[in-house]
Residue, then its C-alpha position, 0 to 999 in steps of 0.5 A: m500499499v505504501q509503495s503504490a500510494l507513493s507512486r501515485p503522481g505528486q504523492r512523493e512531494r507531499y510533506d506528509s509523504k515525505i515525513g513518513q519516508i524517514d527512517w525513524v529506526f535510524v533516528a532512534l539510534l541517534i537518540m540512544l547515542a546522544g542519550i549515553g554521551a549526556l549521561i557520561q557528560y551529567s556524571v563527569g560533570g560532577m553528577s550535575w547537568e552543568p556545565w556539560a550535560y545540559t547543553q549537549l542535550r539542548n544542542f542535540a535536540l536543536f540539530l536533530a529538528m535541523a537534521l529532520i528539516l533537511a530530511v525533507v529538502d529536495l535533493r535538486f536544491w542540495l546538488w544546486m548548492a554543492y559547488p557554492a557551499y564548497a567555493v563559500s567553505l574554501i573562501l572562509l579557510v583563506l579568510v582564516e589564513l588572513i584575518g583568522d583568530t588564534r586560540m591555544g597556538a592554533q589559527r582556526w577561527l573566524e570571528f563575526g561581531p558575537v559569533s565564532f566558528q571554525p570554517s574547516e567544520f563546513m568544508k567536511l560536509a562541502i567537500v563530500l557535496a562537491l565531489a558527489r555532484f562532480y562524479h554525478e556529472r562525469r561518465p563512469e569511466d572518468a571516475n575509473w581512470s583520466w585526466w578527470l581525476l586531477v580536478p578532485a584530487l585539487m578539490i581535496a588537496v587545497p582544503s587539506g593543505l589550508v587546514m593542516h597549515q592552521p595547524d589542525l591535523g585531525t580535521a585535515m585528515l577528515i577531509l583527505l580520508t573522506g574525499g579519498g573514500v568518495m573517489i574509491l566509491a565512485g569507481l576510482n581504478w585500484k592501481a591508482i588506489a595502490a599508487a596513492a597508497a604507495g605514495a602516502v607511505a613513501s612520503i610519510p618520511l618527509a612529511f614527519f620532518f618537513v611538514l608536521h609542526e614540532y608538537q605533531r611530531n612529538r605526538i607521533l613519537t609519544f604514540l609509539n613510546p607513550e611511557g618515555d614521558p608519563s608526565g609530559d607527552g604521554y600523560h593523556i594516553l596513559q590516563s586514558k588506558i589506565a581509566m579503560g582498563s580500570g573499568g572492567l566488565l561492568g564499570k565502576g558505576l556513574g560517579l565513581g570512577s577515580q581516573s575521571q572524578l578526580n581529574f586524572l583523565p584529561e579532556k574527559h568530556t571531549d576528545f577522551i570521553m570514551a575512557a570515561v565511559c568504559e570506566e564507569l560504564g565498563l566494557v559493555g558500555g564501551a561496546m554499546v557505544l560502538l555497536l549503535s555507531g556500527l548500526i548507524i553506519i550501516m543503515a546509512l550505507r544501507m540508504a545511500a545504496l536505495s538511492h536512484s541518483h548518482f549524486g544521492r549514493l556518493a553524498a549519502s555515503g561521503a556523509i556517513a564516511t565522515y562519521a565512521c572516520y570520527v568513530l575509528i579515529n577517536g576509538a583508536m586514539v583512546m586506546g592507544l591505537f593511534p597518535v592524539v589528534g583531537i578527534p572526538m566521537p561524535l554525539v558522545s563527546y561535548g561540542g556544538s560544532v562537531m555535532l552541527t556538521v555530523m546532524a547535518g550529514f545526517g540529514l542529508i542521509l535521510g534525505v537521500k532516503v525519503h528522495r530515493y526514486q528522484e532522478l537529478p539532471k546532470q547539467s546546470s539547470m537544478l535551479a530552474n527545476l527546483m523552481e517549477 
């Protein structure tokens, strides 16, 4: 009955039909994950809603409403605004280099009156949209192996270089990994993938000595030997391991984690919140966060695969690839399997900027599912079609 109703002329464009097509199980998983994050922030905040838990819940409610609104936005609008969004984000990154605000030794912020933001957050979604539109308008063989590949390579390299210069290694890595993931999903030849991987490995020594800043090199050396400076550069990861290991199977209980409650664990509400989860909720709590994250990734990929348009498939896949990179890097970081690069666990860690980017991506993914039957034009008449 649902399928036949949606096949009637004009029925799919009705907002009540679009709302009914939203994947509410997916939304429920997002709410559950954000709820665990708020619960741990309540605990590490001294069993108090302030200063973190209340703000996190408020932001999540606002951004969830935003995601649901984005879910009913016509895909033709996403397609039309892909290149402008990328261009604006790139201009903002250049402005950061010229007039950006410097905090804690990094020039990453722009200030306009009372508003302060990091343009690199916008680029995480803009690069996905721009690459999805680029491949949507190309032939399949162009994505496999052709001189056209120089265009997406430059689209990824330029913002990555600007973000790296701020310096922000974690965000630069996310842009590179997400952009590379979209290129692979678009049909990149395996020989090109192998060549790129070999080139990346060969460039590691040069990047280590001539590209990375001193503190970034120290983080890599600390990752290789955290016990070498236990009270200095190795402090973060050693305390994280202690917190995670001391939680055992079921954890010490909310408000009872010694490392987090006594402030031995640095950044306990942001980058290292997973260590606090494992300390107070144990292996079961940590596994629950990863299970929910895994289900979100699988369901999002399923929604991407259902799209009839190449743009929809790549845009949704790229958005969930960004989220997956967050989860993978943060999880490996707190366990000492990856250098500390300042990547939070989305929806669990405290912070509005990352949550805004991630939830906008989820809104795009839900929108791809809602408009999965929509065929999109391949040339520049999107705005005219949108206004019809």
